[in-house]
Structures are given as structure tokens and as C-alpha cells.
C-alpha positions as CSV (number, residue, x, y, z in Angstrom):
1,M,72.8,74.5,114.8
2,S,71.3,78.2,114.0
3,D,72.6,80.7,111.4
4,T,74.0,83.1,114.3
5,Q,75.9,80.5,116.1
6,E,79.5,80.1,114.9
7,R,80.4,76.3,113.6
8,R,83.6,75.7,115.8
9,T,86.3,72.9,114.4
10,Y,88.3,71.3,117.2
11,T,91.5,69.4,116.6
12,A,92.1,65.9,118.2
13,D,93.7,67.5,121.1
14,D,90.2,69.7,121.6
15,S,92.3,73.0,120.6
16,Y,90.1,75.3,118.5
17,E,90.9,76.1,115.1
18,P,89.3,79.3,113.4
19,P,87.3,78.8,110.5
20,V,89.2,78.9,107.2
21,P,87.5,80.6,104.1
22,E,86.3,78.3,101.4
23,R,87.9,78.6,98.2
24,T,85.7,79.7,95.5
25,G,85.9,80.4,91.8
26,W,86.6,83.9,93.0
27,V,90.2,83.1,93.7
28,G,91.1,83.9,90.2
29,F,89.6,87.3,90.2
30,V,92.4,87.7,93.5
31,L,95.0,86.2,91.4
32,F,94.4,88.4,88.2
33,G,94.4,91.4,91.0
34,G,98.1,90.4,92.1
35,I,99.1,89.8,88.3
36,M,97.8,93.2,87.4
37,L,99.6,94.8,90.2
38,V,103.0,93.4,89.3
39,M,102.0,94.2,85.3
40,M,100.9,98.1,86.4
41,G,103.9,98.1,88.5
42,G,106.1,97.4,85.6
43,F,104.0,99.9,83.3
44,Q,104.2,102.6,86.4
45,A,108.2,102.3,86.1
46,I,108.4,102.7,82.7
47,E,106.3,105.5,82.5
48,G,108.4,107.0,85.2
49,L,111.7,106.1,83.3
50,V,110.1,107.9,80.3
51,A,109.2,111.1,82.4
52,L,112.7,111.0,83.8
53,F,114.7,110.2,80.5
54,K,112.8,111.5,77.9
55,E,110.6,114.9,78.9
56,D,109.5,115.6,75.4
57,Q,107.5,112.3,74.9
58,Y,104.5,114.2,76.9
59,L,102.6,116.5,75.0
60,V,101.4,118.7,77.4
61,T,103.3,121.6,79.2
62,R,104.6,121.6,83.0
63,N,101.9,124.2,83.6
64,G,99.1,121.9,81.6
65,L,99.3,119.0,84.5
66,I,97.0,119.2,87.3
67,L,99.8,119.6,90.0
68,T,102.7,122.0,89.1
69,M,105.5,119.6,89.1
70,D,108.2,119.0,86.7
71,Y,108.4,115.6,85.1
72,T,111.6,114.4,87.1
73,S,109.2,114.8,90.3
74,W,106.6,112.7,88.2
75,G,109.2,110.3,86.9
76,W,110.4,109.4,90.5
77,T,106.6,109.2,91.8
78,H,105.8,106.8,89.2
79,L,108.8,104.8,89.4
80,F,108.4,104.5,93.2
81,L,105.0,103.5,93.2
82,G,105.5,101.2,90.1
83,L,108.9,99.2,92.2
84,A,106.3,99.0,95.0
85,A,103.2,97.6,93.2
86,I,105.7,95.0,91.9
87,G,106.8,93.8,95.1
88,I,103.2,94.1,96.8
89,G,102.0,92.0,93.6
90,I,103.9,89.1,94.3
91,G,103.0,89.3,97.9
92,V,99.4,89.2,97.0
93,L,100.0,86.2,94.8
94,L,101.7,84.5,97.9
95,G,98.4,85.1,99.7
96,Q,100.1,87.7,102.3
97,M,97.5,89.7,104.2
98,W,99.9,92.6,104.3
99,A,100.0,92.7,100.6
100,R,96.3,92.9,100.3
101,V,96.5,95.7,102.5
102,L,99.2,97.5,100.7
103,G,97.9,96.4,97.6
104,I,94.8,98.5,97.9
105,V,96.6,101.5,99.1
106,V,99.2,101.4,96.1
107,A,96.2,100.9,93.8
108,V,94.4,104.0,95.1
109,L,98.1,106.0,95.1
110,S,98.2,105.1,91.5
111,A,94.6,105.9,90.6
112,L,95.3,109.4,92.2
113,A,98.8,110.0,90.5
114,N,97.4,108.9,87.2
115,I,94.5,111.5,87.6
116,A,96.7,114.2,88.1
117,F,99.0,113.1,85.1
118,L,95.9,112.6,82.8
119,P,96.4,115.6,80.5
120,A,100.0,114.5,79.6
121,Y,98.8,110.6,78.6
122,P,95.0,110.7,78.4
123,I,94.4,106.9,77.4
124,W,97.1,105.4,78.7
125,C,96.0,106.9,82.2
126,T,92.5,105.9,81.9
127,I,93.4,102.2,81.3
128,V,95.7,102.4,84.6
129,I,92.8,103.8,86.7
130,A,90.8,101.4,85.2
131,T,93.1,98.7,86.1
132,D,93.6,100.3,89.9
133,V,89.7,100.0,90.3
134,L,89.6,96.4,89.3
135,V,92.4,95.7,91.6
136,I,91.0,97.4,94.5
137,Y,87.8,95.2,94.2
138,A,89.4,91.8,93.8
139,L,91.9,92.3,96.9
140,A,89.0,94.2,99.0
141,A,86.2,91.6,98.2
142,H,87.7,88.6,97.8
143,G,91.6,88.2,99.0
144,D,91.0,86.2,101.8
145,E,90.4,83.2,99.6
146,V,93.7,82.9,98.4
147,K,95.2,81.3,101.8
148,A,92.1,78.7,101.9
149,P,93.1,75.0,101.6
């Protein structure tokens, strides 16, 4: 069989089964991505709650942020992203395709939100952005291996 031909697997009743991706060591990296989504969601939610209830925690004025929004708006943004990331991270751990796609979307939105929030919390936002990049790579490159037998 040549490399360009697809190897087909048939069951006893001659029905075609699509090929299942083989599980490799990268599945651990995908699980890492799911766990980091859950953790990142928790951290984002905490960051949002701090922005909502203790505005004086951040050391820049409202005018020092990239986008001119008050901390209440930023708090709700971070809280919403955090809760979404927790739910999607659980879906990634269960191997759901919709969770992989939404996980990438939420990680991109989280990175953008933290870029805009960078003047308020530079070190923390940099750590969250780096984690978002790792999550995006894990879900995009190796996410289909979680469902493999």
C-alpha cells in the first residue's frame, strides 16, 4: 500500500470505521492544556473579583490602561472569561472537540484581555499570556489524541 492511499478498517459486517489517531506521549500535553485552562479560569475569575471589589489593588489609574474602561467592566470581563475557561477546560479533559475549539478561542481572548490589562499587573499578566500560548499550542497541535483508545 502506498503512502498516499488511506488504510481502511472494516468491521465484521463490512462497515467502514474511520481511522482513530494513535495515542502518543503528547496526550499528556493536551491534558496539561485542559488543566491549565481550568487553573487559568480560576485565576481569571479571582482577578475579576479583585477588580470588582477592591479597585485600589491595581497600581495604575483608569487612564493608564490600554483601553479606557473602568475596573468594574474589566472585572466582569475577567470573571466571564474565567468561568468560561473552567467549563471549557473540563470539556477538554473529557476529550470533547467543541471544547478544543472553544478552548483556543478563550485562550486567545484571555491573552488579548491580559495584554490590555498589562499596565495594571505586568508580571501576572505576562504569566497568564505565556500560559495561554501553551494552551493554544497543546489544543491545536495534539488535541485529537485525547479521544484515542
